[in-house]
C-alpha positions as CSV (number, residue, x, y, z in Angstrom):
1,M,-1.3,6.4,-5.8
2,F,-1.9,10.1,-6.3
3,W,-4.1,13.0,-5.3
4,R,-5.6,15.6,-7.5
5,G,-6.0,18.3,-4.9
6,P,-3.9,21.5,-4.8
7,P,-0.3,21.2,-3.4
8,M,-0.3,22.4,0.2
9,K,3.4,23.4,0.3
10,L,3.6,23.1,4.0
11,L,6.9,23.5,5.8
12,R,8.0,20.4,7.7
13,A,8.9,22.6,10.7
14,A,5.4,24.0,10.9
15,I,3.8,20.5,10.7
16,L,6.2,18.9,13.2
17,A,6.0,21.9,15.7
18,S,7.8,21.7,19.0
19,T,5.6,21.5,22.1
20,I,4.5,24.9,23.2
21,L,4.0,25.4,26.9
22,C,0.9,27.3,27.9
23,A,1.4,30.3,30.1
24,A,-0.4,30.6,33.4
25,A,-2.8,33.2,31.9
26,C,-4.3,30.5,29.6
27,T,-4.8,27.7,32.1
28,S,-8.5,28.3,32.2
29,A,-8.9,28.2,28.4
30,P,-10.2,25.1,26.6
31,E,-7.6,22.4,25.9
32,K,-6.1,23.0,22.4
33,A,-3.3,20.4,22.5
34,E,-0.8,23.1,21.7
35,G,2.2,22.0,19.8
36,E,0.6,18.9,18.3
37,A,1.1,18.3,14.6
38,R,-2.0,19.4,12.7
39,S,-3.4,18.9,9.2
40,P,-3.9,22.0,7.0
41,D,-7.5,22.3,8.3
42,G,-6.4,22.2,11.9
43,R,-7.2,18.6,12.8
44,V,-4.6,16.8,15.0
45,Y,-2.9,13.7,13.5
46,A,-3.6,10.5,15.4
47,S,-0.2,9.0,14.4
48,Q,3.2,10.4,13.6
49,P,5.6,9.5,10.7
50,L,7.8,6.5,11.5
51,V,10.8,8.3,9.9
52,S,11.5,11.8,8.6
53,E,14.9,11.5,7.1
54,I,13.5,10.0,3.9
55,Y,10.0,10.0,2.3
56,T,8.2,6.7,2.4
57,A,4.9,5.3,1.2
58,D,3.0,2.1,0.4
59,P,4.1,0.1,3.4
60,S,4.1,-3.7,3.5
61,A,4.9,-4.8,7.0
62,H,6.0,-8.3,8.0
63,V,7.4,-10.0,11.1
64,F,10.6,-11.9,10.5
65,N,12.3,-13.6,13.5
66,G,10.2,-11.5,15.9
67,R,11.2,-8.1,14.4
68,L,9.0,-5.8,12.3
69,Y,10.2,-5.0,8.8
70,V,8.5,-2.5,6.5
71,Y,9.0,-2.7,2.8
72,N,7.9,0.6,1.3
73,S,8.2,2.9,-1.7
74,H,11.0,5.6,-1.4
75,D,9.5,8.8,-2.6
76,I,11.7,11.4,-4.3
77,D,11.1,15.0,-5.4
78,G,11.3,14.6,-9.2
79,P,10.6,17.1,-12.0
80,T,7.6,15.4,-13.7
81,P,4.3,17.3,-13.5
82,E,1.4,15.7,-11.6
83,D,-1.1,13.8,-13.6
84,D,-3.9,11.2,-13.3
85,L,-1.5,8.3,-14.3
86,G,1.0,8.9,-11.6
87,A,4.0,9.9,-13.7
88,H,5.1,12.2,-10.8
89,F,5.8,9.2,-8.7
90,E,9.3,8.6,-9.8
91,M,10.7,6.3,-7.2
92,R,13.9,4.6,-8.1
93,D,15.0,2.4,-5.2
94,Y,13.8,0.6,-2.0
95,R,14.9,1.3,1.6
96,V,13.6,-1.1,4.3
97,L,12.6,0.1,7.7
98,S,12.8,-2.2,10.8
99,M,12.0,-2.0,14.5
100,D,11.8,-4.3,17.5
101,R,8.2,-3.3,18.1
102,V,5.8,-0.5,17.4
103,G,7.0,2.6,19.3
104,A,10.6,1.4,19.4
105,P,13.4,3.2,17.4
106,V,13.1,2.7,13.7
107,T,16.2,1.8,11.6
108,V,16.4,3.0,8.0
109,H,18.5,0.4,6.2
110,P,20.7,1.1,3.2
111,V,19.4,0.8,-0.4
112,A,18.0,-2.7,-0.8
113,L,17.5,-2.5,-4.6
114,D,17.9,0.2,-7.2
115,V,16.3,0.4,-10.6
116,S,19.7,0.5,-12.2
117,Q,20.3,-3.1,-11.0
118,V,17.2,-4.5,-12.7
119,P,18.0,-5.3,-16.3
120,W,14.4,-5.2,-17.6
121,A,13.2,-2.1,-15.7
122,S,13.2,1.5,-16.8
123,R,11.6,3.5,-14.1
124,Q,8.9,3.9,-11.4
125,M,9.8,1.3,-8.7
126,W,6.4,1.5,-7.0
127,A,4.8,-0.4,-4.0
128,P,6.8,-3.6,-3.1
129,D,6.2,-6.5,-0.9
130,A,8.3,-9.3,0.7
131,A,8.1,-12.9,1.7
132,F,10.3,-15.5,3.4
133,K,10.6,-19.2,2.6
134,N,13.2,-21.9,3.0
135,G,15.9,-19.5,4.2
136,T,15.5,-16.9,1.4
137,Y,13.9,-13.5,1.5
138,Y,12.0,-12.4,-1.6
139,L,11.3,-8.9,-2.6
140,Y,8.5,-8.4,-5.1
141,F,8.2,-5.1,-6.9
142,P,6.5,-3.4,-9.9
143,A,8.3,-1.3,-12.4
144,K,7.8,-0.1,-16.0
145,D,9.8,-2.1,-18.5
146,K,11.6,-0.6,-21.5
147,Q,8.2,-0.2,-23.3
148,G,6.5,1.6,-20.4
149,V,4.4,-1.4,-19.4
150,F,4.2,-2.3,-15.7
151,R,5.5,-5.8,-14.8
152,M,6.4,-7.5,-11.6
153,G,9.9,-8.4,-10.6
154,V,11.4,-10.6,-7.9
155,A,14.7,-10.3,-6.1
156,T,16.3,-12.4,-3.4
157,S,18.5,-12.1,-0.4
158,S,19.8,-13.9,2.6
159,S,18.8,-10.9,4.7
160,P,15.4,-9.3,5.2
161,T,17.0,-5.9,4.6
162,G,18.9,-6.9,1.5
163,P,20.8,-6.1,-0.6
164,F,18.6,-8.0,-3.0
165,T,19.7,-9.6,-6.3
166,P,17.0,-9.3,-9.0
167,D,16.1,-11.9,-11.5
168,P,17.0,-10.7,-15.1
169,Q,13.4,-10.9,-16.3
170,P,10.1,-10.0,-14.8
171,I,7.8,-12.8,-13.5
172,P,6.3,-14.5,-16.6
173,G,2.7,-13.5,-17.0
174,S,2.9,-10.6,-14.6
175,F,1.4,-7.2,-15.2
176,S,0.1,-4.1,-13.4
177,I,1.2,-3.0,-9.9
178,D,1.0,-3.6,-6.2
179,P,2.2,-7.2,-5.6
180,A,1.2,-8.6,-2.2
181,V,2.2,-12.1,-1.3
182,F,0.2,-14.0,1.3
183,T,1.3,-17.3,2.7
184,D,-1.5,-19.4,4.2
185,E,-1.4,-21.8,7.1
186,D,-0.8,-24.8,4.7
187,G,2.3,-23.1,3.3
188,A,0.8,-22.2,0.0
189,S,1.6,-18.6,-1.2
190,Y,-0.5,-16.4,-3.4
191,M,0.2,-13.1,-5.1
192,Y,-2.6,-10.5,-5.2
193,F,-1.9,-7.6,-7.5
194,G,-3.4,-4.9,-9.8
195,G,-4.3,-1.2,-9.9
196,I,-6.4,0.9,-12.3
197,W,-5.6,4.3,-13.8
198,G,-1.8,4.6,-13.5
199,G,-1.6,0.9,-12.6
200,Q,-2.7,0.0,-16.2
201,L,-5.1,-2.8,-15.2
202,Q,-7.8,-1.3,-17.4
203,R,-5.5,-1.9,-20.4
204,W,-5.4,-5.7,-19.8
205,T,-9.1,-6.5,-20.2
206,T,-8.5,-8.5,-23.4
207,G,-5.6,-10.5,-21.8
208,N,-3.0,-8.5,-23.7
209,Y,-1.7,-5.0,-23.1
210,Q,-3.6,-2.3,-25.1
211,A,-1.3,0.6,-25.4
212,N,-4.1,2.9,-26.5
213,G,-6.6,1.6,-24.0
214,S,-8.4,3.7,-21.4
215,K,-6.3,6.0,-19.3
216,T,-8.5,5.7,-16.2
217,D,-11.4,3.2,-16.3
218,L,-13.8,1.5,-18.7
219,G,-16.4,4.2,-18.4
220,R,-19.1,1.6,-17.6
221,P,-20.4,2.5,-14.1
222,D,-23.3,0.1,-14.4
223,Q,-21.0,-2.9,-15.1
224,P,-18.9,-4.9,-12.6
225,A,-15.8,-3.1,-11.5
226,L,-12.4,-4.2,-12.5
227,M,-11.1,-6.7,-9.8
228,P,-7.7,-7.4,-8.3
229,K,-5.9,-10.5,-9.6
230,I,-4.7,-13.5,-7.8
231,A,-2.2,-16.3,-8.7
232,R,-0.7,-19.0,-6.6
233,M,3.1,-19.0,-6.5
234,D,5.1,-22.0,-7.4
235,A,7.3,-23.7,-4.8
236,G,10.3,-21.6,-5.8
237,M,8.4,-18.4,-5.1
238,K,9.6,-16.8,-8.4
239,T,6.9,-17.7,-10.8
240,F,3.1,-18.2,-11.0
241,A,1.9,-21.8,-10.6
242,E,-1.3,-20.8,-12.5
243,A,-2.7,-18.1,-14.7
244,P,-3.9,-15.0,-12.8
245,R,-7.6,-14.8,-12.2
246,D,-10.0,-12.2,-10.9
247,V,-10.7,-11.9,-7.2
248,Q,-14.5,-11.3,-7.0
249,I,-15.7,-8.6,-4.6
250,L,-19.4,-8.8,-3.9
251,D,-22.0,-6.6,-2.3
252,E,-24.3,-7.7,0.5
253,A,-26.7,-9.2,-2.1
254,G,-24.0,-11.3,-3.6
255,K,-23.6,-9.2,-6.8
256,P,-20.3,-7.9,-8.0
257,I,-19.4,-4.4,-6.9
258,L,-20.0,-2.0,-9.8
259,G,-17.5,0.3,-11.4
260,G,-19.7,3.3,-10.5
261,D,-19.7,2.4,-6.8
262,T,-16.5,4.4,-6.2
263,D,-16.8,4.3,-2.4
264,R,-16.5,0.5,-2.5
265,R,-14.9,-0.6,-5.8
266,F,-11.3,-1.8,-6.0
267,F,-8.8,0.7,-7.2
268,E,-5.3,-0.6,-6.0
269,A,-3.3,-1.9,-3.1
270,A,-4.9,-5.4,-2.4
271,W,-3.7,-6.9,0.9
272,M,-4.6,-10.2,2.4
273,H,-4.5,-11.3,6.1
274,R,-6.3,-14.0,8.1
275,Y,-8.2,-13.6,11.3
276,N,-10.1,-16.2,13.3
277,G,-10.3,-18.5,10.2
278,K,-11.6,-15.8,7.9
279,Y,-9.7,-14.3,4.9
280,Y,-9.7,-10.5,4.9
281,L,-9.1,-8.8,1.6
282,S,-8.4,-5.1,2.1
283,Y,-7.8,-2.5,-0.6
284,S,-7.8,1.2,-1.6
285,T,-10.8,2.9,-3.3
286,G,-8.4,5.4,-4.8
287,D,-10.1,8.6,-5.9
288,T,-12.6,8.4,-3.0
289,H,-9.7,7.9,-0.6
290,Y,-10.9,5.0,1.6
291,L,-9.3,1.9,2.8
292,V,-11.9,-0.8,2.9
293,Y,-12.2,-4.6,3.3
294,A,-14.2,-7.7,2.3
295,T,-14.2,-11.2,3.8
296,G,-14.3,-14.7,2.5
297,D,-13.7,-18.4,3.2
298,S,-10.9,-19.0,0.7
299,P,-7.8,-17.0,-0.5
300,Y,-9.5,-17.0,-3.9
301,G,-12.7,-15.6,-2.6
302,P,-15.4,-14.6,-3.4
303,F,-15.2,-11.8,-0.9
304,T,-18.2,-9.9,0.5
305,Y,-17.7,-6.2,1.2
306,R,-17.8,-5.4,4.9
307,G,-16.9,-1.8,5.5
308,R,-14.2,0.8,5.9
309,I,-10.9,0.4,7.7
310,L,-9.6,4.0,7.5
311,E,-11.2,7.3,6.7
312,P,-9.4,9.7,4.3
313,V,-6.0,11.0,5.2
314,D,-4.2,14.1,3.9
315,G,-3.2,13.1,0.4
316,W,-4.4,9.8,-0.9
317,T,-5.4,6.8,1.1
318,T,-3.1,4.5,-0.7
319,H,-1.2,1.2,-0.2
320,H,-1.4,-0.2,3.3
321,S,-0.7,-3.4,5.2
322,I,-2.1,-5.2,8.2
323,V,0.1,-7.4,10.5
324,E,0.0,-9.0,13.9
325,H,2.8,-8.4,16.4
326,D,3.2,-8.5,20.1
327,G,-0.4,-9.8,20.5
328,K,-1.9,-6.8,18.7
329,W,-3.0,-6.0,15.1
330,W,-1.5,-3.0,13.3
331,L,-2.4,-1.0,10.3
332,F,0.5,0.6,8.4
333,Y,-0.5,3.4,6.0
334,A,0.8,6.7,4.6
335,D,-0.1,10.4,4.3
336,T,1.5,13.7,3.3
337,Q,2.0,15.2,6.8
338,L,5.8,15.9,6.4
339,S,5.6,17.6,3.1
340,G,2.1,18.5,2.1
341,E,3.1,17.2,-1.4
342,T,1.3,14.4,-3.2
343,R,4.5,12.7,-4.3
344,L,6.3,13.0,-1.0
345,R,4.7,10.8,1.6
346,N,5.5,9.4,5.0
347,V,4.6,5.9,6.5
348,K,2.6,5.7,9.7
349,V,1.2,2.9,12.0
350,T,-1.8,2.7,14.2
351,E,-3.5,-0.1,16.2
352,L,-6.3,-2.0,14.4
353,F,-9.3,-3.3,16.4
354,Y,-11.8,-6.1,15.6
355,N,-15.3,-6.2,16.9
356,P,-16.7,-9.4,18.5
357,D,-18.4,-10.3,15.2
358,G,-15.2,-10.1,13.2
359,T,-15.8,-6.7,11.7
360,I,-13.0,-4.1,11.8
361,R,-13.6,-0.9,13.7
362,T,-13.3,2.1,11.3
363,L,-10.3,4.3,12.2
364,S,-9.8,8.0,11.8
365,P,-6.3,9.3,10.9
366,F,-7.1,12.3,13.1
367,K,-7.9,12.6,16.8
């Protein structure tokens, strides 16, 4: 959820430049796409931010009643210095975005849930997700409890945009970050979750939280990487129906991806979708800045690594989502185009394409 590169301190006005009309004297010059928004090194962005009035990140997109809703983090410019554990991500509330379709006007809805409303939470309302079942909308979110340990909370509403009423306690047995709830064709729902480094997953290897455990990873690059977790939800969608278990991500030889394989290993932001009968587990590699995916025949896996979805963006390639709408598939992601600051991101969307063999075409965030 964070990037260790130097802050770019770019002005929003410079990044979102107005179109500049070329004078007649330059008509014979090579096409330079004058006026298009560019990254610091001059590359032209393929997509533009969905909204600019607030900073948004970690988008989880869903279709409810034919309309697209995006549940995302709401970034704020807080005072905490940047570090490898993400303390500078100080988000305190959630604002839902919605639109009739990709390309249509985007509505920024009022605050759906604030940390002050959650009795057990203290700070850092990170990447959320949502689900709908039996007339109720569920908002799932991670936050640090009073002891500084990440847990998962749940809140409910009769509206997809809230306001949401949180349960007074976190989901029993929950820990770490990045909840993503997938409902299969048979109606069963599963939560995928977990993140290393600031997500604290490396401190749960014994089954209990180790406050003095590793800050980043286990330091065993030749051993299997830490994996995301999965737990089936009970019928009420507020608790786990089983103990969380590992989701196995394997290489082409059927062996677990290793911790030292940082181009392919799980870091955070697990997401599940189904396409042509296959289950697609996608996730972020974190410090190597890729969005990648693996496929399997069951929501539990195992999943075999297949390739990259998105090449690195400006900032971190972080939490994303994949959703079908209007007969097309869409990838929602985030970068730092508007601010040039690690902690102040903006959500984007681009069309996703499948090859005939079911593999996903690798996308570039730049033209």
